[in-house]
N, C-alpha and C positions, 0 to 999 in steps of 0.2 A: 615448225608449229609454234605459235605464241605460248610462252610460259605463263603459268598461273600467277606468279609473283608480278609479272609485268601488267597483268590485268588489274591486280590490286592497286598498283601504282597509278594506272590510267584512271581508275575510278576516283582517285583522290582529286583529280582536276575537275570532276563533274559533280561534286557534292560538297556540302559544308564540312569544315574541319571536324566539327563535333560528330557528325554522322560517320565520317570516315574513321575517326579514332575509336568510336564506340562499336561499330558494326563490321567494318571491312578490314581494318588493320589487324584484328585478332585472328582472322582466317588463316589457315595453314593449307598450302597447296599440296595435294597428294600426287606427286610426280609419277610414282609407280602405278597408281591406280587410275591414271588419266591416259586417254588416247584420243583419236580423232572422233570417236563416237561418244565418249563420256569425259567430262571435265569435272573432277572431284575436288572439293575443299572440305576441310574440317573446321567446325565452329566449337567454341568452348562449352556450349550447352544447347539443349534441344530448343529452348526459346529463341536463342539467337539464330540457330540454324534455320528455323521456320521463317523467321522475320526476314533474314537475308534472301532466302529463296523467293519469298513473296514480293518483297520491295525492290530487290536489286538483281533478281535472276535475269530479267529481260535486258538490263543494262550490261551485264556480264556477257550475255549471248551476243549482243550487238557489237561489242568490242572484239570478240573472237571472230565474228563474221567479217568485220571490216579489216582486221589485221591478218587473218589466216585463211579467209574464204572457206571456212568450214562451219557446220552447224551441229555441234555436239549437244548432248543432254547435259544440263548443269545439275550436279549433285552436291548438296550441302549436308554433310553428315556430322555426327557428334564425336568428338575425339576422346572424351572421358566421362566419368561419372556413371551413374546407374544406367544411363541410356547409351552406353558405349556401343559403337558399331563394329561389326566384324564382317568382312567381305561385302560391305555395302548393304547389309541387311539390318533392319532395326530389330532389337530384341525386346523392346518395351512396348506394350500395348497402349501406353499413354500418348502415343503419337497422334491419336485422334482428338487431342485437346484443341480447343479453338485457338487461332492465331490472335494474340492480343498485342497491343502497342507496348513494346518493351520499355518505352520511356515513362509509362504510367506506373510509377513505383511509389512507395511510401516516402522514400528519400526525396523524390522530386515534387512532392505535394507540399504546398506552403500552408502552414497551420496558423490560424488566427482565431479570435473569439467567435467568429461567425461559423466556423466549421470544426472547432476543437472536439466537440462531443462525437460528431460523425467520424472523424479521423481516429479517435481513440477506440471507438467501438469497432470500426473496420479492422484495425490492427489486432484487436482481441479475437475477432472472428477468423482472421487469417492464421493466427497462431493456434487456435483451437476450433477448427471447423466442425460443425455438427454437434458440438458440445454445449455451446452457449449461444444465445441470441439467434435462434433458428425458427423462422426466417429473420434475416436482417432486411429491414425496409428503410431505404434512404430516399428522402424526398426534398425537393427544393426547385427553385427557378432554373430557367435555361442558362447554361454556360457557367454554372457555379462550381463544377468539379465532381459531380456525382459519378460520371463515367470513369474519371481518373481514379477515384477511390475504389470502385468495385473491380476495375481492371487491375489495380494494385494488389487486391486480394487474390485475383486470378493468377497473376504473375508469380506471386509468393507461393501459391499452391503448386503451380506447374514446376517451379524450381525445386519443389520438394517431392516431385514424382507423382503428383495427383492429376487425375483427368478432370479438366475444367471445360465446361461448355458455356460460352458467352453468346448471347443473342439478343437482339431487340425483340420486342413483342411482335412487331410487324413481320420480322423474319420468321419467328415461331409460327405465326398465323399462316404465312405464305407456304411454309414447309408442310404444315398440317393439311392445308387445302390440296396441295399437290399430291401428297400421299393418299389422301382420302379419295381423290379422283381415280387413282390407279389401284385402289383397294390394297394398299401395302402399309397398313397402319402398324403392323408389328415392327417393321424397320424403323418407322418414326419413333415409336415408343422405346425401342432399344437405344436409339441415339440419345434421347433426352433422359432416360431413366438409368442408364448404366454409366453414370459419371459420379465423381466425388463432390463436385461443386457445380451448381447450376446458377448462372447469373442472367437475369432477365431485365433488360433496360427498357425504360419508357412503357411501363405496364398500363399507364392511363389510356392507351389506345385500344384496350380491350372492350371499351364501351360499345355495347350493342352486338358484340360477337359471341352469341350464346353458345354455339357449337364449340368454338375455340376455348371459351371459358370452361366448358364441361371437360374438355380434354386436359386443359391445364390443371384443373382441380384434381383429377386423378393422378397426373404426373407429380403434382405437389405432394399428395398423400403418400405415393410410393417412395419418393425421396426422403420425406420427413420420417416415415416409419423406419427407413433404413439408416437413419441418422446421417444423411448426406446434407451438406450445407446448401441452403437456398438463399439467394441474394436478389433483391428486387429494388428497382429505382422507379420513381415517378415524379411528376412535377407538383404533386399534391398528396396529402395523406389518404389512406384507404377510404375513410368516411366521406371524402369530398369527390371521389371518383364516381361520376354518374353512370348508372347502368351496371355497376358491379354487383354480382349476386351476393346475398348475405353470407353464404357459406365460405366464399372466397375472402370476403371482407374480414370475416372472423379469423380465418387462418393467417391472413397477413398480419393480424394483430397478436398472434400467438407469441412471436418473438420480441424483437425490439424495433422501435421506430426512431430514426434519427433524422433531424432536418438540417439543411445547410442554408444559412441566411446569406444575403448579399455581403460581400467583404467590406470591412472598414478601410479607410485610407491607408493605414500602415500596412495592412495585409496586401492591398492591391500594389503598393510600392514594392513589397517583397516579392510578389508574384512576377512583376515586370522585371525586376533585377534577376530573378532566377531564370526567366525565359531568355533574357539577354545573355546570361552566362552559358546556358545550354546551346544556344544558336551562335555564339561568338559575335554578338552584336554589341556595339558600344554606344550607350546613350548616357548623356550627362544627367545629373540630378534634376536640373531644371526641366528637361524634357520628360523625365520619369514622373516628376510631380505633376506636370501638365496632363500627361496621359491618365494618371491615377485620379485626378480631380475632375476630368472632363469626359471620360469614356464610359461612364456608367458602371454597372456591376457585372456585365457579361464578360467572363474571362476569355472566352473564345474570340469575342470582338476585340478585346484589348490585345491579345496575341496576334490577331490578324493585322491590327494597326502597326504593331512593332515590325512584323514581316514586311508590310507595305512601305514603312519608312526606310528600312534597310535596303529594299529593292530599288526604290526611287533614288536613294542617295547614291547607290552604285551605278545605276543606269545614267543618271544625270551628272555624275562626278561632282556631287555637292556635299559639302560638309553638313553633318547633322546638327543644326541649330534649332532653337525654339521656334524662330520665325519659319524655318523650313518645315518643321514638324507641323506647325499650325496650318500651313498652306496645303500640305499633303493630305491631312485627314480632316480638313475643314468641313467636307460634306458629311462626314460621320458626326461631327459635333453639331452642325446645323440640324441634322435629322433629329437629334435629341432635343435641341432648343425648340423646335416647332411643337413639341409635345408639352412644353413647360410654359405656364402662364405666370404673370406677376402675382396672382393670387396664391399660386403654389409657393412662391418664394416667401411671401408675407406669412403664410401659415407656418412654415418651418422656422423662420426668424423669430416670430412672436413666441413660439413654443420654446425656443432656445433661451430667450431672454425673459421668459415668463411675464410677458406684457400683452396687452390687447392689441389686435390688429388696428382697430380704430385709433388707438393712441399713437401708433407708428405713423399713420397717415395724417395725424393732426399736426398742429403747429407748436405743440408742447415742447419745452426746451430742457426737460430733465436729462441728465447726462446719459442714463441708460437708453432713453428713447432716441436721443440724437445719434448714439452709436448704432442702435438697431436700425434706425432709418437710413443711415449712410450705407450700412452693410446691405440692407434690402435693395437700395438703389443700385449699388455696385453689382450685386448678384442678378438683379433684373436685367442689367445691361449685358452681363456675361452669359447668362443661361437662357435668356428668352430672345425672340426675334423682334421685340419691341424697340422702336427707335427712341432716341433721346427725347424728342418732343412728346412722344406717347408716354414715356415714363414720367416726364415732368407733369403732364396732365393727371396721371394716376395719383401722384403724390401731392397734388394741389400746389405745384410750384408755378411761379410766374412764367418762367421760360426754361430752356434746357441748360442755361448757364449754372443753375443751382445743382442740376444733375451732374454736370461736369465737375463742379467743385467737390461734391460728395465722393465721386469716383476717385478723384486725385487724392483726397484725404485718406481713403481706404488703401489705395495703392501705395502711398508713402508709408503708412503705418505697417503694411505688410513687409516693406523693405527693411525695416529696422526692428520689427518685433516678430520673432519666430512663433510665439504662442498665438499671436493674432493671426498670422498667416495660416497656422494649423487650424484655427477656428474657421476661417473662410473656406479652407479645403474640406473640412468636415461638413460644413453646411451645404456646400456644393454636392458632396456625396449623398447627403440625406435627401436633398431635393431630387437628384437624379434617381435615387433608389425608389422614392415614392412613385415616380412616373413609370419606372421599369416594372413595378409590381402591378400597376393599373393596366399597362400595355400587355 
């Protein structure tokens, strides 16, 4: 029969080094407790045990079937701590906690000005659940890190032996409907009300769901009165959620509301570097700055672009260069460009330099206007789908040679002046952020 340690080594070839080091390498094979019917491993804690069983259980089983032609049950137990196993039986009732993404921790969350308050608040709630800021309501746009933060709270609590239930509002509603049909509401209520921490993601989808709102209202009251922590996320504050009944709106505002804004350039660069570190991907500073400046503010989209670049590089045996990166994700960049107009560019540039848009488009030669005009032309070419002749017409130029000259001047200045380069990147971010909010 194939040994457990051989399985662990074989998994190493089928996953990233980071995943193997973090989740598989720490496993200990229980040789005495394993046989042809049960294959048992021990993990350092309950969180890792559940994650390995969920994410890699099928991979382990496939290896065993291919190597030994048997199909045992895969058991991942906990080797120590409060949840220590004896004879394969769990002694802790906290096993019913939700399976969360173990990589969503406070240590892996990149903090910047855009999310500092939400991060600090989330840490305070994790350390003193049910005591302060109850409920905690975190809101912000898509892909800005809300789920990461609330799951970090959940992971922290599970590690401290608490029962955590994490669910999207859609899942809550579907579960409610299913139990209602079979007239088994006691079991539904027991599941959601007998926990230490309840996390509801995307609460904005409760619009128009009157029966579900009613049930959630009573669940909220039960937990709050028992001093259990309630954490809610949404893409907007409670007073902006259409169809939300007043009594729920009032309760959501009992605790603390924290918003997450689109990240600035420096924060996005830090996020990209952290993602590369976690996944073992090497990107040079030029590519990192390119992604941060041109990929908008949705962190999930940026992470997807990084994974795509790494995959293409490996499959095509190509070195990761700026030109290669641009070609691989050009469709994602173009998609954003189609939503941006020259008017959008002018609005941001004029506000940055505190000048009128009409003056930028004029033939005035004051130094500040010349600089603003060249930057506006450069960004119009970089961020919009407008052609050189179209840009020339917009700015009242005789032909596109003037546009080419302005672009060359800006490009040359960026090569020798880091502050100027940072200004261009910041303006790009602001323009993309405006369009992201509108979309």
